[in-house]
Gaussian input, Z-matrix of N, CA and C with variables (Angstrom, degrees):
# hf/3-21g

backbone

0 1
 N
 C     1     B1
 C     2     B2     1     A1
 N     3     B3     2     A2     1     D1
 C     4     B4     3     A3     2     D2
 C     5     B5     4     A4     3     D3
 N     6     B6     5     A5     4     D4
 C     7     B7     6     A6     5     D5
 C     8     B8     7     A7     6     D6
 N     9     B9     8     A8     7     D7
 C    10    B10     9     A9     8     D8
 C    11    B11    10    A10     9     D9
 N    12    B12    11    A11    10    D10
 C    13    B13    12    A12    11    D11
 C    14    B14    13    A13    12    D12
 N    15    B15    14    A14    13    D13
 C    16    B16    15    A15    14    D14
 C    17    B17    16    A16    15    D15
 N    18    B18    17    A17    16    D16
 C    19    B19    18    A18    17    D17
 C    20    B20    19    A19    18    D18
 N    21    B21    20    A20    19    D19
 C    22    B22    21    A21    20    D20
 C    23    B23    22    A22    21    D21
 N    24    B24    23    A23    22    D22
 C    25    B25    24    A24    23    D23
 C    26    B26    25    A25    24    D24
 N    27    B27    26    A26    25    D25
 C    28    B28    27    A27    26    D26
 C    29    B29    28    A28    27    D27
 N    30    B30    29    A29    28    D28
 C    31    B31    30    A30    29    D29
 C    32    B32    31    A31    30    D30
 N    33    B33    32    A32    31    D31
 C    34    B34    33    A33    32    D32
 C    35    B35    34    A34    33    D33
 N    36    B36    35    A35    34    D34
 C    37    B37    36    A36    35    D35
 C    38    B38    37    A37    36    D36
 N    39    B39    38    A38    37    D37
 C    40    B40    39    A39    38    D38
 C    41    B41    40    A40    39    D39
 N    42    B42    41    A41    40    D40
 C    43    B43    42    A42    41    D41
 C    44    B44    43    A43    42    D42
 N    45    B45    44    A44    43    D43
 C    46    B46    45    A45    44    D44
 C    47    B47    46    A46    45    D45
 N    48    B48    47    A47    46    D46
 C    49    B49    48    A48    47    D47
 C    50    B50    49    A49    48    D48
 N    51    B51    50    A50    49    D49
 C    52    B52    51    A51    50    D50
 C    53    B53    52    A52    51    D51
 N    54    B54    53    A53    52    D52
 C    55    B55    54    A54    53    D53
 C    56    B56    55    A55    54    D54
 N    57    B57    56    A56    55    D55
 C    58    B58    57    A57    56    D56
 C    59    B59    58    A58    57    D57
 N    60    B60    59    A59    58    D58
 C    61    B61    60    A60    59    D59
 C    62    B62    61    A61    60    D60
 N    63    B63    62    A62    61    D61
 C    64    B64    63    A63    62    D62
 C    65    B65    64    A64    63    D63
 N    66    B66    65    A65    64    D64
 C    67    B67    66    A66    65    D65
 C    68    B68    67    A67    66    D66
 N    69    B69    68    A68    67    D67
 C    70    B70    69    A69    68    D68
 C    71    B71    70    A70    69    D69
 N    72    B72    71    A71    70    D70
 C    73    B73    72    A72    71    D71
 C    74    B74    73    A73    72    D72
 N    75    B75    74    A74    73    D73
 C    76    B76    75    A75    74    D74
 C    77    B77    76    A76    75    D75
 N    78    B78    77    A77    76    D76
 C    79    B79    78    A78    77    D77
 C    80    B80    79    A79    78    D78
 N    81    B81    80    A80    79    D79
 C    82    B82    81    A81    80    D80
 C    83    B83    82    A82    81    D81
 N    84    B84    83    A83    82    D82
 C    85    B85    84    A84    83    D83
 C    86    B86    85    A85    84    D84
 N    87    B87    86    A86    85    D85
 C    88    B88    87    A87    86    D86
 C    89    B89    88    A88    87    D87
 N    90    B90    89    A89    88    D88
 C    91    B91    90    A90    89    D89
 C    92    B92    91    A91    90    D90
 N    93    B93    92    A92    91    D91
 C    94    B94    93    A93    92    D92
 C    95    B95    94    A94    93    D93
 N    96    B96    95    A95    94    D94
 C    97    B97    96    A96    95    D95
 C    98    B98    97    A97    96    D96
 N    99    B99    98    A98    97    D97
 C   100   B100    99    A99    98    D98
 C   101   B101   100   A100    99    D99
 N   102   B102   101   A101   100   D100
 C   103   B103   102   A102   101   D101
 C   104   B104   103   A103   102   D102
 N   105   B105   104   A104   103   D103
 C   106   B106   105   A105   104   D104
 C   107   B107   106   A106   105   D105
 N   108   B108   107   A107   106   D106
 C   109   B109   108   A108   107   D107
 C   110   B110   109   A109   108   D108
 N   111   B111   110   A110   109   D109
 C   112   B112   111   A111   110   D110
 C   113   B113   112   A112   111   D111
 N   114   B114   113   A113   112   D112
 C   115   B115   114   A114   113   D113
 C   116   B116   115   A115   114   D114
 N   117   B117   116   A116   115   D115
 C   118   B118   117   A117   116   D116
 C   119   B119   118   A118   117   D117
 N   120   B120   119   A119   118   D118
 C   121   B121   120   A120   119   D119
 C   122   B122   121   A121   120   D120
 N   123   B123   122   A122   121   D121
 C   124   B124   123   A123   122   D122
 C   125   B125   124   A124   123   D123
 N   126   B126   125   A125   124   D124
 C   127   B127   126   A126   125   D125
 C   128   B128   127   A127   126   D126
 N   129   B129   128   A128   127   D127
 C   130   B130   129   A129   128   D128
 C   131   B131   130   A130   129   D129
 N   132   B132   131   A131   130   D130
 C   133   B133   132   A132   131   D131
 C   134   B134   133   A133   132   D132
 N   135   B135   134   A134   133   D133
 C   136   B136   135   A135   134   D134
 C   137   B137   136   A136   135   D135
 N   138   B138   137   A137   136   D136
 C   139   B139   138   A138   137   D137
 C   140   B140   139   A139   138   D138
 N   141   B141   140   A140   139   D139
 C   142   B142   141   A141   140   D140
 C   143   B143   142   A142   141   D141
 N   144   B144   143   A143   142   D142
 C   145   B145   144   A144   143   D143
 C   146   B146   145   A145   144   D144
 N   147   B147   146   A146   145   D145
 C   148   B148   147   A147   146   D146
 C   149   B149   148   A148   147   D147
 N   150   B150   149   A149   148   D148
 C   151   B151   150   A150   149   D149
 C   152   B152   151   A151   150   D150
 N   153   B153   152   A152   151   D151
 C   154   B154   153   A153   152   D152
 C   155   B155   154   A154   153   D153
 N   156   B156   155   A155   154   D154
 C   157   B157   156   A156   155   D155
 C   158   B158   157   A157   156   D156
 N   159   B159   158   A158   157   D157
 C   160   B160   159   A159   158   D158
 C   161   B161   160   A160   159   D159
 N   162   B162   161   A161   160   D160
 C   163   B163   162   A162   161   D161
 C   164   B164   163   A163   162   D162
 N   165   B165   164   A164   163   D163
 C   166   B166   165   A165   164   D164
 C   167   B167   166   A166   165   D165
 N   168   B168   167   A167   166   D166
 C   169   B169   168   A168   167   D167
 C   170   B170   169   A169   168   D168
 N   171   B171   170   A170   169   D169
 C   172   B172   171   A171   170   D170
 C   173   B173   172   A172   171   D171
 N   174   B174   173   A173   172   D172
 C   175   B175   174   A174   173   D173
 C   176   B176   175   A175   174   D174
 N   177   B177   176   A176   175   D175
 C   178   B178   177   A177   176   D176
 C   179   B179   178   A178   177   D177
 N   180   B180   179   A179   178   D178
 C   181   B181   180   A180   179   D179
 C   182   B182   181   A181   180   D180
 N   183   B183   182   A182   181   D181
 C   184   B184   183   A183   182   D182
 C   185   B185   184   A184   183   D183
 N   186   B186   185   A185   184   D184
 C   187   B187   186   A186   185   D185
 C   188   B188   187   A187   186   D186
 N   189   B189   188   A188   187   D187
 C   190   B190   189   A189   188   D188
 C   191   B191   190   A190   189   D189
 N   192   B192   191   A191   190   D190
 C   193   B193   192   A192   191   D191
 C   194   B194   193   A193   192   D192
 N   195   B195   194   A194   193   D193
 C   196   B196   195   A195   194   D194
 C   197   B197   196   A196   195   D195
 N   198   B198   197   A197   196   D196
 C   199   B199   198   A198   197   D197
 C   200   B200   199   A199   198   D198
 N   201   B201   200   A200   199   D199
 C   202   B202   201   A201   200   D200
 C   203   B203   202   A202   201   D201
 N   204   B204   203   A203   202   D202
 C   205   B205   204   A204   203   D203
 C   206   B206   205   A205   204   D204
 N   207   B207   206   A206   205   D205
 C   208   B208   207   A207   206   D206
 C   209   B209   208   A208   207   D207
 N   210   B210   209   A209   208   D208
 C   211   B211   210   A210   209   D209
 C   212   B212   211   A211   210   D210
 N   213   B213   212   A212   211   D211
 C   214   B214   213   A213   212   D212
 C   215   B215   214   A214   213   D213
 N   216   B216   215   A215   214   D214
 C   217   B217   216   A216   215   D215
 C   218   B218   217   A217   216   D216
 N   219   B219   218   A218   217   D217
 C   220   B220   219   A219   218   D218
 C   221   B221   220   A220   219   D219
 N   222   B222   221   A221   220   D220
 C   223   B223   222   A222   221   D221
 C   224   B224   223   A223   222   D222
 N   225   B225   224   A224   223   D223
 C   226   B226   225   A225   224   D224
 C   227   B227   226   A226   225   D225
 N   228   B228   227   A227   226   D226
 C   229   B229   228   A228   227   D227
 C   230   B230   229   A229   228   D228
 N   231   B231   230   A230   229   D229
 C   232   B232   231   A231   230   D230
 C   233   B233   232   A232   231   D231
 N   234   B234   233   A233   232   D232
 C   235   B235   234   A234   233   D233
 C   236   B236   235   A235   234   D234
 N   237   B237   236   A236   235   D235
 C   238   B238   237   A237   236   D236
 C   239   B239   238   A238   237   D237
 N   240   B240   239   A239   238   D238
 C   241   B241   240   A240   239   D239
 C   242   B242   241   A241   240   D240
 N   243   B243   242   A242   241   D241
 C   244   B244   243   A243   242   D242
 C   245   B245   244   A244   243   D243
 N   246   B246   245   A245   244   D244
 C   247   B247   246   A246   245   D245
 C   248   B248   247   A247   246   D246
 N   249   B249   248   A248   247   D247
 C   250   B250   249   A249   248   D248
 C   251   B251   250   A250   249   D249
 N   252   B252   251   A251   250   D250
 C   253   B253   252   A252   251   D251
 C   254   B254   253   A253   252   D252
 N   255   B255   254   A254   253   D253
 C   256   B256   255   A255   254   D254
 C   257   B257   256   A256   255   D255
 N   258   B258   257   A257   256   D256
 C   259   B259   258   A258   257   D257
 C   260   B260   259   A259   258   D258
 N   261   B261   260   A260   259   D259
 C   262   B262   261   A261   260   D260
 C   263   B263   262   A262   261   D261
 N   264   B264   263   A263   262   D262
 C   265   B265   264   A264   263   D263
 C   266   B266   265   A265   264   D264
 N   267   B267   266   A266   265   D265
 C   268   B268   267   A267   266   D266
 C   269   B269   268   A268   267   D267
 N   270   B270   269   A269   268   D268
 C   271   B271   270   A270   269   D269
 C   272   B272   271   A271   270   D270
 N   273   B273   272   A272   271   D271
 C   274   B274   273   A273   272   D272
 C   275   B275   274   A274   273   D273
 N   276   B276   275   A275   274   D274
 C   277   B277   276   A276   275   D275
 C   278   B278   277   A277   276   D276
 N   279   B279   278   A278   277   D277
 C   280   B280   279   A279   278   D278
 C   281   B281   280   A280   279   D279
 N   282   B282   281   A281   280   D280
 C   283   B283   282   A282   281   D281
 C   284   B284   283   A283   282   D282
 N   285   B285   284   A284   283   D283
 C   286   B286   285   A285   284   D284
 C   287   B287   286   A286   285   D285

   B1=1.4357
   B2=1.5266
   B3=1.3189
   B4=1.4628
   B5=1.5235
   B6=1.3283
   B7=1.4689
   B8=1.5279
   B9=1.3149
   B10=1.4613
   B11=1.5263
   B12=1.3095
   B13=1.4647
   B14=1.5222
   B15=1.3349
   B16=1.4732
   B17=1.5261
   B18=1.3397
   B19=1.4631
   B20=1.5314
   B21=1.3141
   B22=1.4599
   B23=1.5244
   B24=1.3335
   B25=1.4646
   B26=1.5256
   B27=1.3312
   B28=1.4705
   B29=1.5248
   B30=1.3326
   B31=1.4649
   B32=1.5285
   B33=1.3179
   B34=1.4589
   B35=1.5256
   B36=1.3199
   B37=1.4683
   B38=1.5209
   B39=1.3277
   B40=1.4597
   B41=1.5295
   B42=1.3261
   B43=1.4687
   B44=1.5243
   B45=1.3153
   B46=1.4595
   B47=1.5287
   B48=1.3247
   B49=1.4700
   B50=1.5211
   B51=1.3223
   B52=1.4644
   B53=1.5262
   B54=1.3166
   B55=1.4657
   B56=1.5273
   B57=1.3258
   B58=1.4653
   B59=1.5203
   B60=1.3339
   B61=1.4615
   B62=1.5221
   B63=1.3197
   B64=1.4596
   B65=1.5257
   B66=1.3070
   B67=1.4626
   B68=1.5267
   B69=1.3172
   B70=1.4651
   B71=1.5167
   B72=1.3272
   B73=1.4613
   B74=1.5253
   B75=1.3146
   B76=1.4658
   B77=1.5269
   B78=1.3169
   B79=1.4686
   B80=1.5200
   B81=1.3291
   B82=1.4669
   B83=1.5237
   B84=1.3260
   B85=1.4678
   B86=1.5279
   B87=1.3304
   B88=1.4670
   B89=1.5246
   B90=1.3234
   B91=1.4656
   B92=1.5188
   B93=1.3292
   B94=1.4643
   B95=1.5221
   B96=1.3235
   B97=1.4692
   B98=1.5241
   B99=1.3160
   B100=1.4632
   B101=1.5276
   B102=1.3316
   B103=1.4640
   B104=1.5210
   B105=1.3332
   B106=1.4646
   B107=1.5256
   B108=1.3159
   B109=1.4638
   B110=1.5240
   B111=1.3174
   B112=1.4681
   B113=1.5271
   B114=1.3238
   B115=1.4632
   B116=1.5245
   B117=1.3233
   B118=1.4622
   B119=1.5283
   B120=1.3216
   B121=1.4634
   B122=1.5275
   B123=1.3293
   B124=1.4652
   B125=1.5192
   B126=1.3243
   B127=1.4677
   B128=1.5259
   B129=1.3255
   B130=1.4648
   B131=1.5236
   B132=1.3168
   B133=1.4691
   B134=1.5261
   B135=1.3256
   B136=1.4706
   B137=1.5220
   B138=1.3391
   B139=1.4624
   B140=1.5294
   B141=1.3068
   B142=1.4647
   B143=1.5215
   B144=1.3133
   B145=1.4576
   B146=1.5291
   B147=1.3212
   B148=1.4728
   B149=1.5294
   B150=1.3405
   B151=1.4727
   B152=1.5294
   B153=1.3175
   B154=1.4618
   B155=1.5203
   B156=1.3164
   B157=1.4668
   B158=1.5260
   B159=1.3230
   B160=1.4684
   B161=1.5255
   B162=1.3246
   B163=1.4691
   B164=1.5264
   B165=1.3219
   B166=1.4616
   B167=1.5147
   B168=1.3308
   B169=1.4613
   B170=1.5220
   B171=1.3176
   B172=1.4571
   B173=1.5212
   B174=1.3034
   B175=1.4517
   B176=1.5125
   B177=1.3285
   B178=1.4656
   B179=1.5279
   B180=1.3137
   B181=1.4648
   B182=1.5214
   B183=1.3175
   B184=1.4594
   B185=1.5170
   B186=1.3221
   B187=1.4662
   B188=1.5310
   B189=1.3155
   B190=1.4613
   B191=1.5180
   B192=1.3276
   B193=1.4624
   B194=1.5325
   B195=1.2937
   B196=1.4654
   B197=1.5291
   B198=1.3207
   B199=1.4657
   B200=1.5300
   B201=1.3143
   B202=1.4625
   B203=1.5229
   B204=1.3012
   B205=1.4603
   B206=1.5270
   B207=1.3414
   B208=1.4665
   B209=1.5288
   B210=1.3149
   B211=1.4630
   B212=1.5315
   B213=1.3092
   B214=1.4629
   B215=1.5239
   B216=1.3317
   B217=1.4660
   B218=1.5288
   B219=1.3378
   B220=1.4609
   B221=1.5266
   B222=1.3258
   B223=1.4684
   B224=1.5250
   B225=1.3119
   B226=1.4679
   B227=1.5245
   B228=1.3188
   B229=1.4666
   B230=1.5202
   B231=1.3220
   B232=1.4629
   B233=1.5275
   B234=1.3155
   B235=1.4700
   B236=1.5283
   B237=1.3126
   B238=1.4674
   B239=1.5252
   B240=1.3171
   B241=1.4704
   B242=1.5239
   B243=1.3283
   B244=1.4681
   B245=1.5235
   B246=1.3267
   B247=1.4680
   B248=1.5208
   B249=1.3266
   B250=1.4583
   B251=1.5231
   B252=1.3481
   B253=1.4614
   B254=1.5248
   B255=1.3300
   B256=1.4673
   B257=1.5171
   B258=1.3186
   B259=1.4640
   B260=1.5211
   B261=1.3287
   B262=1.4663
   B263=1.5210
   B264=1.3288
   B265=1.4687
   B266=1.5238
   B267=1.3258
   B268=1.4693
   B269=1.5249
   B270=1.3190
   B271=1.4678
   B272=1.5233
   B273=1.3202
   B274=1.4664
   B275=1.5244
   B276=1.3341
   B277=1.4764
   B278=1.5191
   B279=1.3218
   B280=1.4659
   B281=1.5222
   B282=1.3271
   B283=1.4620
   B284=1.5203
   B285=1.3077
   B286=1.4764
   B287=1.4908
   A1=111.31
   A2=117.83
   A3=122.42
   A4=110.94
   A5=116.55
   A6=120.69
   A7=109.69
   A8=116.99
   A9=120.31
   A10=111.18
   A11=117.47
   A12=121.21
   A13=110.61
   A14=117.56
   A15=120.93
   A16=110.39
   A17=115.96
   A18=119.18
   A19=110.44
   A20=116.47
   A21=120.82
   A22=111.40
   A23=117.18
   A24=121.38
   A25=110.13
   A26=117.73
   A27=121.20
   A28=110.89
   A29=116.94
   A30=119.75
   A31=110.96
   A32=116.74
   A33=120.64
   A34=110.84
   A35=116.64
   A36=120.40
   A37=110.76
   A38=117.17
   A39=121.09
   A40=110.46
   A41=116.48
   A42=120.16
   A43=110.87
   A44=117.09
   A45=121.26
   A46=111.03
   A47=117.07
   A48=120.62
   A49=111.03
   A50=116.90
   A51=120.70
   A52=110.09
   A53=117.42
   A54=120.71
   A55=111.91
   A56=117.66
   A57=120.72
   A58=110.72
   A59=117.12
   A60=120.34
   A61=110.75
   A62=116.59
   A63=120.91
   A64=111.01
   A65=116.63
   A66=121.21
   A67=110.94
   A68=117.07
   A69=120.92
   A70=111.88
   A71=116.91
   A72=120.98
   A73=110.79
   A74=116.61
   A75=121.05
   A76=110.71
   A77=117.19
   A78=120.63
   A79=111.27
   A80=117.72
   A81=120.59
   A82=111.21
   A83=116.71
   A84=120.20
   A85=110.30
   A86=116.83
   A87=119.92
   A88=111.52
   A89=117.74
   A90=121.02
   A91=111.42
   A92=117.64
   A93=120.13
   A94=110.96
   A95=117.23
   A96=120.13
   A97=110.97
   A98=116.71
   A99=120.42
   A100=110.85
   A101=117.35
   A102=120.68
   A103=111.05
   A104=117.27
   A105=120.10
   A106=110.93
   A107=116.99
   A108=120.86
   A109=110.87
   A110=116.90
   A111=120.52
   A112=111.13
   A113=117.28
   A114=120.46
   A115=110.30
   A116=116.91
   A117=120.83
   A118=110.73
   A119=117.32
   A120=120.18
   A121=111.98
   A122=117.17
   A123=120.58
   A124=110.87
   A125=116.78
   A126=120.47
   A127=110.13
   A128=117.26
   A129=119.61
   A130=111.89
   A131=116.92
   A132=118.61
   A133=111.16
   A134=117.49
   A135=120.28
   A136=110.04
   A137=116.51
   A138=119.65
   A139=111.97
   A140=118.04
   A141=120.41
   A142=112.65
   A143=117.40
   A144=120.82
   A145=111.78
   A146=117.68
   A147=120.96
   A148=111.95
   A149=119.43
   A150=117.35
   A151=112.74
   A152=117.08
   A153=120.20
   A154=111.11
   A155=116.95
   A156=120.68
   A157=110.60
   A158=116.72
   A159=119.69
   A160=110.83
   A161=118.06
   A162=118.93
   A163=111.06
   A164=117.73
   A165=120.81
   A166=111.92
   A167=117.12
   A168=120.04
   A169=110.81
   A170=117.36
   A171=119.97
   A172=112.27
   A173=118.60
   A174=121.56
   A175=112.58
   A176=117.67
   A177=121.48
   A178=110.04
   A179=116.08
   A180=121.64
   A181=109.64
   A182=115.58
   A183=121.85
   A184=107.66
   A185=117.52
   A186=119.33
   A187=110.53
   A188=115.05
   A189=120.46
   A190=110.24
   A191=116.69
   A192=118.69
   A193=109.67
   A194=116.19
   A195=124.34
   A196=112.82
   A197=117.04
   A198=120.73
   A199=111.63
   A200=116.76
   A201=120.46
   A202=112.15
   A203=117.38
   A204=121.74
   A205=108.64
   A206=115.89
   A207=120.29
   A208=110.72
   A209=116.52
   A210=121.15
   A211=112.30
   A212=117.62
   A213=121.34
   A214=113.25
   A215=116.06
   A216=119.08
   A217=110.69
   A218=116.81
   A219=120.82
   A220=110.64
   A221=116.74
   A222=120.58
   A223=110.23
   A224=116.50
   A225=120.58
   A226=111.18
   A227=116.96
   A228=120.36
   A229=110.34
   A230=116.94
   A231=120.82
   A232=110.92
   A233=117.49
   A234=121.12
   A235=110.12
   A236=116.56
   A237=120.76
   A238=111.32
   A239=117.16
   A240=120.77
   A241=110.82
   A242=117.04
   A243=120.18
   A244=110.69
   A245=117.20
   A246=120.13
   A247=111.30
   A248=116.82
   A249=120.94
   A250=111.07
   A251=116.86
   A252=119.58
   A253=111.51
   A254=116.97
   A255=119.66
   A256=112.05
   A257=116.52
   A258=119.74
   A259=111.42
   A260=117.54
   A261=119.08
   A262=111.04
   A263=117.98
   A264=120.12
   A265=111.29
   A266=116.33
   A267=120.01
   A268=110.65
   A269=117.09
   A270=120.15
   A271=111.81
   A272=117.21
   A273=119.95
   A274=110.48
   A275=116.67
   A276=119.81
   A277=111.36
   A278=116.97
   A279=120.11
   A280=112.38
   A281=117.32
   A282=120.11
   A283=112.59
   A284=118.02
   A285=120.08
   A286=112.08
   D1=-39.08
   D2=179.86
   D3=-66.72
   D4=-38.27
   D5=179.72
   D6=-65.13
   D7=-41.32
   D8=179.29
   D9=-65.04
   D10=-37.04
   D11=177.98
   D12=-66.02
   D13=-41.10
   D14=177.79
   D15=-64.56
   D16=-41.39
   D17=178.44
   D18=-63.68
   D19=-39.28
   D20=178.54
   D21=-63.73
   D22=-41.29
   D23=177.89
   D24=-64.35
   D25=-43.48
   D26=179.59
   D27=-64.11
   D28=-42.48
   D29=179.24
   D30=-65.86
   D31=-36.54
   D32=177.81
   D33=-65.89
   D34=-42.50
   D35=177.76
   D36=-64.64
   D37=-40.82
   D38=178.61
   D39=-63.63
   D40=-43.74
   D41=178.07
   D42=-63.48
   D43=-38.10
   D44=178.15
   D45=-64.21
   D46=-42.50
   D47=178.29
   D48=-64.25
   D49=-41.18
   D50=179.29
   D51=-63.41
   D52=-42.91
   D53=178.27
   D54=-64.18
   D55=-38.17
   D56=177.75
   D57=-65.01
   D58=-42.23
   D59=178.60
   D60=-65.84
   D61=-40.57
   D62=178.68
   D63=-64.46
   D64=-40.62
   D65=177.35
   D66=-64.60
   D67=-41.71
   D68=177.53
   D69=-63.40
   D70=-41.19
   D71=178.41
   D72=-64.33
   D73=-42.85
   D74=178.97
   D75=-63.08
   D76=-41.34
   D77=177.48
   D78=-63.79
   D79=-37.51
   D80=177.40
   D81=-64.12
   D82=-41.37
   D83=178.20
   D84=-63.57
   D85=-43.36
   D86=178.05
   D87=-62.80
   D88=-40.34
   D89=178.57
   D90=-64.94
   D91=-39.03
   D92=177.44
   D93=-64.69
   D94=-41.12
   D95=177.30
   D96=-63.65
   D97=-40.60
   D98=178.08
   D99=-64.80
   D100=-39.45
   D101=177.90
   D102=-62.72
   D103=-41.49
   D104=177.96
   D105=-63.91
   D106=-41.74
   D107=178.97
   D108=-63.71
   D109=-43.46
   D110=179.77
   D111=-65.32
   D112=-35.63
   D113=177.91
   D114=-63.94
   D115=-44.24
   D116=179.63
   D117=-64.72
   D118=-43.50
   D119=179.40
   D120=-65.06
   D121=-35.76
   D122=177.51
   D123=-65.42
   D124=-43.74
   D125=179.00
   D126=-63.03
   D127=-43.20
   D128=179.17
   D129=-63.54
   D130=-39.59
   D131=179.45
   D132=-67.43
   D133=-36.13
   D134=176.76
   D135=-65.46
   D136=-43.48
   D137=-179.38
   D138=-66.09
   D139=-33.95
   D140=179.51
   D141=-78.15
   D142=-12.35
   D143=179.93
   D144=-73.56
   D145=-34.12
   D146=-175.82
   D147=-60.42
   D148=-55.20
   D149=179.22
   D150=-62.51
   D151=-31.40
   D152=179.34
   D153=-65.22
   D154=-43.49
   D155=-179.97
   D156=-65.50
   D157=-45.75
   D158=-177.61
   D159=-65.90
   D160=-43.85
   D161=178.73
   D162=-70.02
   D163=-26.59
   D164=176.33
   D165=-66.02
   D166=-36.93
   D167=177.29
   D168=-63.85
   D169=-37.92
   D170=-178.36
   D171=-81.29
   D172=-4.73
   D173=175.07
   D174=-89.61
   D175=-4.07
   D176=-178.65
   D177=-84.02
   D178=149.58
   D179=178.98
   D180=-92.39
   D181=76.31
   D182=178.75
   D183=-156.44
   D184=162.76
   D185=178.93
   D186=-63.25
   D187=134.69
   D188=-176.71
   D189=-124.25
   D190=155.69
   D191=174.69
   D192=-66.14
   D193=146.93
   D194=-179.61
   D195=64.10
   D196=20.67
   D197=-177.85
   D198=-69.16
   D199=-36.76
   D200=-176.76
   D201=-97.98
   D202=3.96
   D203=177.31
   D204=-85.26
   D205=137.86
   D206=-179.77
   D207=-62.65
   D208=-38.86
   D209=-177.90
   D210=-97.59
   D211=19.96
   D212=-176.71
   D213=-59.63
   D214=-45.24
   D215=-178.85
   D216=-67.39
   D217=-38.62
   D218=178.52
   D219=-65.56
   D220=-40.99
   D221=177.53
   D222=-63.29
   D223=-40.77
   D224=178.79
   D225=-63.28
   D226=-43.49
   D227=177.85
   D228=-64.20
   D229=-40.79
   D230=178.94
   D231=-63.00
   D232=-43.40
   D233=177.48
   D234=-62.30
   D235=-41.56
   D236=179.16
   D237=-63.06
   D238=-43.36
   D239=179.84
   D240=-66.36
   D241=-41.59
   D242=178.51
   D243=-63.28
   D244=-44.28
   D245=177.00
   D246=-62.26
   D247=-39.95
   D248=-179.65
   D249=-63.60
   D250=-46.51
   D251=178.98
   D252=-66.21
   D253=-39.00
   D254=177.42
   D255=-61.43
   D256=-46.29
   D257=179.04
   D258=-66.72
   D259=-36.38
   D260=178.72
   D261=-65.73
   D262=-36.16
   D263=176.06
   D264=-66.35
   D265=-42.77
   D266=178.83
   D267=-62.66
   D268=-45.72
   D269=-179.60
   D270=-67.51
   D271=-34.05
   D272=177.76
   D273=-65.36
   D274=-39.24
   D275=177.31
   D276=-68.08
   D277=-36.45
   D278=179.51
   D279=-70.94
   D280=-29.52
   D281=-178.48
   D282=-75.66
   D283=-20.93
   D284=-178.91
   D285=-79.38

């Protein structure tokens, strides 16, 4: 009877260790998924910052470049789009 009790205690400890390792592995997988999500959200926030900064400059009440040009706003949008695509290519290369 004593031998069976010792075996039961050892099996319980072994099962407890296995569950702890399994829990640790699951937490690592969740942390990796969270890291990937945070990386994507960071890249998106950086990409959305460019048009915000450029349009913020044109919202100020002061003389601006291309203010008297007929195509000034179109040129500004074109510059913003080119910068956005350039930064997205750079960030895409860095993420790989």
